[in-house]
N, C-alpha and C positions, 0 to 999 in steps of 0.2 A: 503494500500500500503505500501509494506513494503513495513518494515518491514524490512534494514535487514542485510547486511553483511558489515564488515569493515576490513580495514587493521589494523596493529598494531600501526601505526603512525598517528598522526594528520596531517601529510603532505601527506598521501597517498590519492588515489582517487578511488580505487576499492571498491565501496560501492553500496548498494541498499537502499531501503527506510529507514530501521531502522539502517543502518550502514554506515553513511556517514562520511568521514573524512573531515578535514578542507581543505581549499583551499591550494594547493601546487603550485609549479612552473609549468609552462607549460610542462617542460620536465618530471615532475614526474607524470603527469596525463596520463590516457589511454583514447584515444578519443572514441574508440568503446563503452566501458561501459558508458562513460559520455553521448554520443549521445543517447543511448537507455534509460538511466536513465532519461535524460531530457525529452525525448519524452514521457516516461511513466507518469511522474508527470504532464506534460501538458495535457495529455489525461484524467487523473483522475480529474484534475481541470475542464476540459472542460465538462465532463459528469455531474458535479455538478453545472455548471454555469446556471443561469436562462435562459430559452429559449428566453425570450424577449431581452436579452443582448448578444445573440449569433449571430454573423454575418451569413448571408445566406450561405456563402461559407463554413462555418464550421458545419452547421446543420447536413449534411449527415455524417460527421466524428463523430460528437457528439453521433450519434446513436450507434456507436461501440466503443466509447472511454473507455468503461468499461474494455477492454482488457489491458489497462495500468497496472492493477493489476497483470495480468498474466506475463507481461514483468518483473515486479518487482520480482515476485516469481522466475522466471528462473535466473535472475541476482543474486539474493540473494543465491539461492542454489549453483550456480557456485562459487561465491566468498567465501562463508563460507566453502564450500567443499574444495576448493583449499587451503585455510588457514589451515584446519585440515590435509589435505594430506601432505602438506609441513612439518608440525610439526611432524607428526608421522613417516615420512620418515627420518627426521633429528635426532629424539631422540628415536624412537622406541616406543613411548607412547604418550598419550594425557594429557596435563596439564589441567585437568578439572577446577581447581581453577582459573587459568589464563583465560581460555576460558570464563567461566561464569562471571568473573570479567569484562572482556572486553565488553561482551554483556550488562552487567548491566550499566556500565558507558556510553555506547553508546545509549541505548534505554531509560533507566529509567528517567534521569533528565528532558529532554524536555517533555517527555510523561506525567510525573506526575505533572509538572508545568501546562500544559494545562488541565489535568484532574482536578487539584485543582481549576482552574479558572472556569471550567464548573460546578463544585460542589458548589463553593461559590457564583457564580454570575449567576443565572439561565437566566438572560437576554442575556448572551452570547451564550446560547444553540441554535443550528440551527434547533431544533424541539421542540415542546412543552413538550414532555416527553422523559425520558432517562432511560436506563437500570440501574440496581443497581450499585452504585459506586464500590462495592466489586467485581463485575464481571470484571470491567475494571482493577481494581488494581491487580487481580489475573490472568489476561490475559486469562480469560475463557468466555469473552463476546460473542464470536462467537458460543458458544454452546447453543442451544435453543434460539437463538436470533430472536425474533419475532418483526419485525419493527412496528407492530400495537400496541405494548405495550411500545414503546419507541425507537426513532430513532436518537436522538441527539448523536453526536460524533460517528456515525456508522462506519466511516472509520477505527476505531480502531480494527475492526475484523481481519484485515490482520496482525496486530502486534500479535494478539493472536495466529493465525495460525503459524506464524514464531516462536514465543517463545516456543510453544508446540513442534514444529518440532525439534528445536535446543536443546531442553532439552534432546532429545533422540539421536540425530545424533552423537555427540562425542562418546557416549557409543557404538553405533552400529559400527562406524568406528574402535574403539579400539578392539572390539570383532572379527571383520571380517579380520582385517589387518594380512596378512601372514597366515591366518587360512583357507581361502577358495580361490578357483581359480577364475580367472576373469569370466569364464563362469557361475559360481555360482552366482556371483554378478549381472551379466546381467539377469540371470534367476529370481533372487529375484526382481530386478527392473521391469521386465516384469510382474511378478506375481502381484506386487503391483498396476501396471497400470491396469491390467485386473480386479483385485478386485475392483478398483475404478469405472471402467465402469459397472461392474455387480451391484455394490452397488447403483449407481445412477439409473440404470435401474429398480431395485427392488423398490427403494423409489419412483420413478416417478409413476410406476404402482400402488403402494399401496396408495399413498397420494395425487398425483397431477393430474395424467392423467384423472381421473373421473371429477374433477373440471373443467379442460380445456374443456373436451368434452361437459359439461353442460353449457359452456359459462360463468362460474364464474371466470373471469380472475383476479379480485382483490384478492380474498382469495387464488386463485391458485398461484399467484405471491408471496404473503406473505409466503405461505407454502413452495414454492420453495426456497426462500431466507433462511428460517429457517432450512430446512431439507437438502438442496443440495448446496446452494451457499456459506454459511458461515462456515459450520463445517469443521474441519481440515481433517477428514477422507474422505471427498469427494473432497478436494482441494489440494491434495498432488502432482498433476501432474507437475506443474511448478517447485516446489522445487526439486522434484525427478529428472526431466530432467536436471535441472541445476547441481545437484550433479553428475549425470552420465556423463555429459559433462566435468566437472572438473576432474573426475577420468580418463576419456578417454584421455584428453589432458595431464594430469600429468603422468600417468603410461604407456600410450601407444602412445607416441608422433609420433613414426614412422608409426603406423597404421592410425593416424589422418592425417599425411602428405600424405599418400597414398590414403586413401579412403574418407577423409573429407576435401578435398581442396575446396577453394571458388567456383571453377567452378562447383562443385557438390552441395555444401551446400546452395549456394545462390538460385538457381532455385528450389531445393527440399524444402527448408525452405519456400520460397515464395508460392509454390504450397500447402504446408500443411496449411499455414495461410489462403490462399484463400478458401481451402476446409473447414476449420473450420468455416469461416465466412458464407459460403454457408449453412452450417448445422444450424447455428443460425438464428433466425428471428431478426427483428429490435430491437435494444437496448438490445438484450440478448435472452435467450431461450424462454421467454414468452411475450416479448414486442409486437410481431405482431401476436400472436396466433389467433386473431380474423380474420386475413386476410390470413395467410399462413396455409397450412394443419397442423393438429395436429401432424402428424408423424414427420414433420420437426422440430417442437419445441422439440419433444422427442429425435430426433437424435442429435440435438445440445447439449442438456443436458447430454446425455449419452457419446457421442464420441467427442464433440467439444473441451472440455478442454484438453485432451491429444493431439489432433491434433494441437491446437494453441500453446501448450507448446513445442511440438516437433518442430514445425516450428520456433518459436522464438529461441529455443536452436540452431538450425542449422544456422539461420541468425546471431546469436551472435557469433557462431564459425567462420563464415566467416569474421565477423568484426574484431575478434581478429587476424586473419591471415592477414588482410588488414590494420593493425594498422598504418603502415608507410604512406600509401596513405591517410587514413582517417585523420591523424594528420595534413595534409596539407589542408584539406577541411572541417575542423570542423566549424560549424556555430558560429559566434561571440556570446558570452554569454552562450555557452553550459556548460562550467565549472562552472559558477556562478549558473546556474539553478540546475545543478547536486549537487552542494554543499548545496544549500538551500532546496533540495527536501524533506528531512525529516520534516523540519519545515513547509514547504508549505503544506505537507500532513496532518500534525496535525492541522493546523490553518485555512486552506482556507475556509472550510464550515462555521465556526464561523464568519470569516471576511465577507463573503458574507451576512450573516444574519445581523450582526451589521450595515453594510453599508446600508442595506435596511431600518433599523430602523432610522438611522441618517439622511439619505438624502431623503428617501421615494422611494419606488419601481417605482413610476410613473416617477421619474427623472432618473432612472437607466436603461434606455432602449437604444437600438441601439448602436452606436459607443461610445457615452459617457459612457454608462453603462459598456460596454466591457472594456474600458480603465480603468475606475474607479475600477472595481472589481480586475483586474489583478495587477494594480499598488499598490493598498492597500494591497493585499495579499503578494506581494513581500516585501513591507516595513515591515509588521508585521513579516514575516518569517525571514527577515534579523535581526530584533531586537532579536527574539528568538534564532537564531543561535549565534549571537555575545555575548549575555548575558548568555546563558545557554549551548548550545551545545559546543561551542569552549572552554569555561571554563572547562567543565567536561572532554573533550577530553584531555586537557592538564593535568588535575588532574589525569586522568587515566594513562597517560604515566609516570607521576611522581610516582604514587603508584606502578605500575608494575616494574619500574626501582629499587625501593627500596626492592621489594620482590624477585628479581632475583639474 
């Protein structure tokens, strides 16, 4: 989860997983992004929460909580895209050095602190085995990631997707700006979406469909994760839809006001999300393949990701337009959860694991287990944010101020 976008100031709030800013004043925050970001990290944490500590009311939600990652991808694409569009419109170019410097200060410090702890203290690992440290350090862990060969710190795959995507996005925007028409950009985005659909279809048929048909669900699921769920080239939908939404709102605001008003985007976005969930089986494309028809698992894998990403992007668009109303109805604690979301994302699985070792899983069941897991996760995340994230965000602003 990103994984992902940040403003240029430590007081901003327009962030996603890997790009959170420090807590600002209420007037400086955007309620829509904060609500979605908070919801996304809570969903990600819920899907990793032990089932015996999950309240009955949340069990059905837990089955689809994996979509929190897709929410993060859309948010990240929008926020980073908007940042780059503002810069290139104002200056006529992209400051690659400043962009990558901001990304490095935002992502690297907390990530490498947690990675160092995983490497130095195996007891902290949430799974017995782990992918090579070099793959985490180079943000390539999502490529060829077979959970059967090491699953500790697995949530880092989303950071790898984002870092690879943002390695190329500034260059792509620089090359396309004022050189191609809007229609060509939309055509390119459509082509990339179609390529993703076709690619997932081919990979499913070649490597996964046969295993599912034979009832070999465990190896099928591991292959699905390695070949379809983790790789960047099959998971660009959310980031792509986020960037397209940013471009539409930034360069074509009059078109958005006319055709993408909340009265249209809310019902359409909700319909797309529901359609995507109907495509997927329980807990994801393979979770219920033994109960649901195989074609349903296939349909979810091939078409579900663009549907869910498009739906989230439309709902997010509506929330941006309804910012004034949302700011009056934002649930308490939303800004805090959004601020801590990156630290929560990095640490929650290890916290769950260590808490089981310290207290004993038999004592972490029901309501007590639920409260203990979440309380401990937020305490650890707050420490990481205060000691590492905030410090390096301030250092980033100081460095950038000296280089401008």
